[in-house]
N, C-alpha and C positions, 0 to 999 in steps of 0.2 A: 454429203449426200450419198447414200449407198447407190451402187450401180450393179446391174445384173447383166452379164455378158451371155449372149446366146450362141449356140453352136454354129449358126449360119445366118445370113441376112434375112430378117423378117421385118418388113416395113408395114406399119399399122394404119388401117383405114377406120375401123369402128371398134368400139369397146363396150363391154357390159360387165357389171359387177353384181354378184349375187352371193350373199353371206360372206364367206372368207375366200372367195375365188374371183379372179378377173379373167374374162374371155376376150380375146382380141383377134380381129380378122386381118389377114395380110395376103399378098400375092401367093404365098406358100400355102395358106390354109388357115387353120385355127391354132392359136397358142393359148395355153392355160397357165395362169400364175396363181400361186397362193398369195393371199393378201393378209398382212398383219399391220394395219394402220398404213404407214407410209412405206413399209418394206414389202418388196415384191420378189418372188422367187418362181422362176419358170419350172413347171412340174410335168408338163405334157402337151400334147397337141393332136391335130388331125389334119392330114394332107388332103387337099381338094384338087381335082384335075384342072380347074380354072382358078382365077384369082378370087378368093373369098371376099365378099362385099359387105354384108350386114348380117346381123344375128339377133335372135330374140329367145327368151327362155320362159317356159311354163312348166312348173313343177320340176321334174328332173330331165325334161326334154329340151334340147337346144335345137333351134331351127336356124340353119346356116345356108345362105345363098351364095352361088359363085357365078362367074361370067360365062359358064357353059349353059346357063339356063336351068341348072339343077337346084333343087332344094334338099339339103341333107338334114335328116332328123337323127340326132345323137342322144343317147342316154348318158347323162353326166352325173349319175348318182355316185360314181367314183370319178371325180373331176380329172384326176391325173391320167385316166384311161377312158377317154370318150369312146363310146361304142356305137357303131352305126346301126340304127333301127330300120331306116328306110331311106331310099334315094328316089325322089320324085322328079320325073322328067317334065317340068313345067314348060320348058322352052321359053322362059321369061326370067329375066334377071332382076331380082328384088334389090332395091336400094334402101328400103326401110320396111320394117315389119313391126306391127303392133298386135298384141294378143288380148282378147277379152273373152272370158269363158272358154268355150270349145271352138272358137273361131279365131283365125289369124287373118289379118288384113295386110296385103302386100302391095307396096308401090313399086311397080315394075317398069323400068326405063323402056321407052319406045313401044310399050305393050299396053299398059293400063293398070287397073286395079284388080286384084285377085282376092277372093274370099276362100279360105281353106278350112275345111272341117278337120281339126287337129286330132279328133278321136278316130275318125275313119281314114285320115290322111288322104283326103280327096278334095279336089277343087269343086266348090259348090256354087260359086258366083264369080262373075267377071263384068267389068265395065271399062269401056274405052270411049272417050269423047269423040264426037264426029270430026273435030279438028285434030291435027297431029298433036300428040301430047308426049311429054317426057317426065312422068312423075318421079320426084326424088325424095320428098318427105311426106309423112302422113301422121295425123293426130286424130284420135278417136275421142269424142265427147258425147255421151248419151247415144243417140241414134244418128249422129252426124260425123262424117269423116271430113276433115280439112286436109286438102292436098296442096303441097308445094310442087309446082310444075315448071320445068324449064321454059316451056313455050306458052303456057296458059296463065302463068302467075299463080294465084291462089284460087282454087275452086272448092265448092262444098257439095257433098252428096249425102243424101239420106239413105240410111240402111234399114231395110225392112224385109224380113223373111228371105235373107240372102239375095235380095235384089238391091241395086244401087240406082238412085235417081238423082240427076243433077239438079241442084237447087239454084246456085248462083256462081258466078266467077268474077274475080277482080284482077286487074292488071297490077303488077308490082314494079318497083323501081328498076329492077334488073332480073336476070334469071333466078327463079326461086329454087332454093335447095332444101329448106326445112321450114316447118311450121310448128308452133306451140301455142296452145290456147289456155288462158288463165283469167279468171275473174271478169269475164265478159269481153276480153280482148284477144285478138289473134296476132301473134308476132311472127313475121316471116323473114327468114334469112335470105337476103336477095343479092348474094354474091357481091360484086363490086358496087352494088347499090346500097349496101349496109343493111339495116333492119327496117322493115315497114310495120306499122301498127295499124290495126283495123278494129273498130268497135263492132261487136257482133251481137248486141242485144236485140236488134231488130231483124227483120226478114233478110235485109240486104246489108252486108258489111259496109261500114262507113270508114273511109280513110281518115286517120288521125294524124300520123306523123311518118316521116322518113328520117332516120338517123344515119347519116353517112359514117362509114367506118373505114379504116385502112384495111388493105388486103381484101379477101373474099369471104364474106359471111357464109358459113357452111352449115353449122349445127348449133342448136339451142338447148339449154337446160336452165330450169329455174331453181334458185336457192333462196328461200325466204323472199326478201324484197328485191332480189337481183336476178338478172339474166346473165348467164355466161355464154359467150358466143365464140366459136372457133373461127379463126381468120386465115387459115392456110399459112402462107409464109410470114404472116404478121402475128401469129401466136393466138392468144386468147384475150378477149375483151370482157370487162365487167361493166354491166349496165345497171343503173338503179331504176326501178319501176316507180314512177310517181303515182300520186293518188288518182290522177286523171288518165292513167294508163300509158302516158308518154314516158320516154326513156331518156336517161342522161348517162353519158359516158363517164365512168369513174376512174377506171384503171385499165391498163393494157400490159400484158407480159408477152414478150417475144420469145417463143419456144425455140429450141435448137433446130427443129425440123419444120414440117408443115402440119399444122394442127387440123385434123379432120373430125373424128368422133370424140365424144365426151360423155362420161358417166359420173354421177354423184353417188357417194355412199360413205357412210361412217364418218362424216365430217371432212371428206376429201373429194377433190375433183380429179378424175383419172382421164388424161387426154391421150388419144391415139394420135401421135405426132409424126406419122409416116416414118421417114428416115431418122427422126429424132427419138424413136422408141416410144415408151410410155412415160409421160410426165405427170407427176403427182403434185397437186396444189393443196395446201392446207387452208380449208375454208374458215377455220377459226381465226385466221389472220385478216379476213376481209375488213375493210375494203382494199387491203393490199393483196395482190396476187402473189403468194409466196410459194415458190417451188421447193419441195422438201426431198424429193427423190426422183431418180430416173431409172428406167429399165432400158438400157441402150442396146440396139442390135449391133452385132459384130459385122463390120463391113469388110468384104474381101478386098484385098489389095490387087 
């Protein structure tokens, strides 16, 4: 399995793959890798004043949040040389960003939800529940945002004309980190509570299942009839989605570090494994979780 050694320690939180490039956040900032299937080569980066948290891409613009509450907008038309376009002082730290059209929706810890006009680079909407909230994950489907929240579980808001209206909320088995919606079901990564499943075809989500998992369920991605779940120090789990929306644990792979973010592209899963670097899993080998490459950070002695 090929390894890529970096110039200094870069520990990875979140990861995004677009075309032939992989972008990863770390306490240092942003790292950019060229991707050729399972082979990764670091080609550039961008240093942030705080620890880079999450990222999203629209056309050639990358949106990058850090712990100082800033949002950096980078031109990545030349991926090896990310160029700063704008630095927005949101005073809110995004943990997940989704983009639809000319709007970006940000789940900002201890702050709430932000709607950003990405053409004018201007905040145009904001929502914060009356109760203390700590949103970590966000998923957009049609005119509804599904939010995974540390303190509120899963809640749903309606999006209309840049205003956000709370529709409903549901408690989860433990603190919610991420949410994914597919085929009439919402799947919530609930930390040490595993994954919760809700049926969302009606006005109010209906609890279907809790699937306990080892470690801490943090991020979710769907691949065909499977969910891949990052589990921090327990690596990655592969869950099969049944016809009734329920989940079944099929496989687990313990990565070298702590699995946080995950992105799927070109038949591979790329895992941001914190101190374990980037782990590449070959999806053609499912239901086996087969690691085929690592981009390992060089750790100072």
